[in-house]
C-alpha positions in Angstrom: 0.7 31.8 114.4 2.6 32.1 117.5 5.3 29.9 116.3 5.6 32.3 113.1 5.8 35.6 115.3 9.1 33.7 117.3 10.7 33.2 114.1 10.2 36.8 113.1 11.6 38.0 116.3 14.7 35.7 116.1 15.6 37.1 112.9 15.2 40.6 114.3 17.2 39.8 117.4 19.9 38.4 115.2 19.7 41.4 112.6 20.2 43.7 115.8 23.0 41.6 117.0 25.0 41.9 113.6 24.2 45.2 113.2 25.8 46.1 116.8 28.9 44.1 115.4 28.9 45.7 113.0 29.0 49.0 114.7 31.6 47.8 116.8 33.9 46.8 114.3 33.7 50.2 112.9 34.3 51.6 116.3 37.1 49.5 116.3 38.2 50.6 112.7 38.0 53.7 113.8 39.9 53.7 117.2 42.7 51.3 114.9 43.3 54.0 112.0 43.1 57.0 115.1 46.1 55.1 116.7 47.6 54.9 113.5 47.7 58.4 112.7 48.7 59.6 116.3 51.5 57.0 115.8 52.9 58.7 112.7 52.5 62.1 113.4 54.6 60.9 117.0 57.2 59.5 114.3 57.2 62.5 112.8 57.2 64.6 115.7 60.5 62.4 117.0 62.4 62.6 113.6 62.4 66.1 113.5 63.4 66.8 116.6 66.0 64.0 116.6 67.2 65.7 113.1 67.2 69.3 114.9 69.6 67.9 117.5 71.8 66.5 115.3 71.8 69.9 113.6 72.7 71.8 116.6 75.5 69.0 117.7 77.3 69.3 114.2 77.1 73.4 114.6 78.7 73.3 118.2 81.0 71.0 117.0 82.4 73.5 113.8 82.0 76.4 116.1 84.2 74.7 118.6 86.8 73.5 115.3 86.9 77.2 114.4 87.9 78.2 117.9 90.5 75.8 118.5 91.6 76.3 115.1 95.0 78.4 115.4 94.7 81.6 113.9 97.9 81.5 110.8 101.1 82.3 111.4 102.4 85.4 109.4 105.6 85.4 108.8 108.2 88.3 109.0 109.0 89.9 105.6 112.3 88.6 104.7 115.4 91.2 105.6 117.3 93.5 102.9 120.3 92.0 102.5 122.7 94.2 104.4 125.8 95.9 103.7 129.1 94.2 104.7 130.9 96.5 107.0 134.4 98.0 105.5 137.2 96.2 105.9 140.2 98.4 107.3 142.9 99.8 104.9 145.5 97.3 104.3 148.7 98.6 104.0 151.9 95.1 103.0 155.2 96.5 104.2 157.0 92.8 103.9 159.2 92.0 101.3 159.3 88.7 100.3 162.8 87.6 98.5 163.9 84.4 97.5 161.2 82.5 98.5 159.9 79.1 96.8 156.5 79.7 97.0 155.1 80.4 93.7 151.4 82.3 94.3 151.3 85.1 97.2 147.9 87.0 97.5 147.5 90.7 98.6 143.7 90.8 100.1 141.8 93.9 100.3 138.5 92.4 101.8 135.2 93.2 101.3 132.3 96.0 100.7 129.5 97.1 98.4 128.4 99.2 95.7 125.2 100.4 94.0 126.4 103.2 91.7 126.3 103.5 88.0 129.2 105.0 87.4 133.3 104.2 89.2 133.5 105.0 93.0 136.1 104.2 95.3 134.4 100.8 97.7 135.5 102.2 101.5 137.9 100.7 103.4 139.3 98.4 100.1 143.0 100.4 99.4 146.8 98.4 100.1 149.9 100.4 99.9 152.3 97.8 97.0 155.6 97.3 96.3 155.4 94.7 93.3 159.3 94.8 92.9 159.7 93.5 96.5 158.1 90.3 95.3 161.3 89.5 93.2 160.4 88.1 89.7 157.1 88.1 88.9 155.5 85.9 86.0 151.9 88.2 86.1 149.5 89.4 88.8 146.0 89.3 88.7 143.4 91.0 90.2 140.9 88.0 91.0 136.9 89.4 92.0 133.7 87.4 93.5 130.3 89.7 93.8 127.1 89.0 95.2 124.1 90.4 93.2 120.7 90.3 95.8 118.7 91.1 92.7 120.8 88.8 90.2 120.0 91.1 87.4 122.8 93.2 86.8 126.0 92.9 85.9 128.7 94.7 88.2 132.6 96.2 87.6 135.3 96.2 89.6 138.9 97.5 88.9 142.2 98.5 90.8 142.6 102.0 90.8 146.7 103.9 91.3 145.7 106.2 93.7 149.6 107.5 94.2 149.5 107.9 90.0 145.9 108.5 89.8 145.2 106.5 87.3 143.4 103.1 86.6 145.8 100.0 87.0 145.4 98.6 83.2 143.8 95.3 82.6 142.8 95.2 86.5 139.2 96.0 85.1 136.3 92.9 85.2 132.4 92.4 84.6 131.0 89.9 86.4 127.5 88.0 87.3 126.0 87.2 90.5 128.5 84.7 92.7 131.1 84.1 89.8 134.3 84.2 90.4 136.3 86.2 87.5 140.0 86.8 86.9 141.2 89.9 84.9 144.2 89.7 82.2 147.7 90.1 84.0 147.8 94.0 84.6 150.1 96.3 84.1 151.7 97.8 87.2 154.0 100.4 88.5 157.3 100.4 90.2 157.7 101.1 93.6 155.7 101.6 96.4 152.3 102.7 94.9 148.6 102.9 97.0 146.3 100.8 95.3 142.4 101.5 95.4 139.8 99.2 94.8 136.6 100.6 93.2 133.3 99.6 91.5 130.0 100.4 89.7 126.8 98.9 88.5 124.5 98.5 85.8 121.3 99.1 86.9 122.3 101.1 90.4 121.3 98.3 92.8 123.3 96.7 94.9 126.3 94.8 94.3 128.6 93.2 97.1 131.7 92.9 97.0 132.8 89.7 98.9 136.4 88.4 97.1 138.7 91.0 95.6 142.7 90.1 95.9 145.8 90.2 93.5 147.2 87.0 92.9 150.7 87.2 92.4 152.2 84.4 90.3 156.5 83.8 90.3 158.7 82.7 88.3 
């Protein structure tokens, strides 16, 4: 009887020990789960902090770059073409005789105009005696005009101030930067004063860069 009671007691003790182990294992599992959960939360917090720090650094770099970037430079507007200074009046007094040079030039200088009708170009005037040049084969009026807008034509001619009429066949019409030569002009004998005149197609500025008479001797 006593032996049976002892066996039963041993079984109860073993069951009690097993129950304690189970409780101990459950406690360890709960602790492990709690530790894993805490570690997971820490990892998330660290990750969020890192991302926030990186974002702040990036924003700071952008701000610094913006501060260091120089402001755009606005170049000044181009200046309008300046009107050339009129050339002083040329008075031709020399008499050329018995020369072997076949080409003679009488320069008038440069000036500007933007009228729609014929107008004198200031300073472009010369007193000439064509008879003093000997045997003339022909005389032509040569011009070159700069038109800043490049969208119009300009006309140039010689005017006989002494006899008050245009020099026949001296008129030329030209475009931007085109060297133009007239037909052989019909000039008057004797000492005459000649004036350069201009007019423009659209009344925009036209700069006369070259105006001269080209005399070719026989």
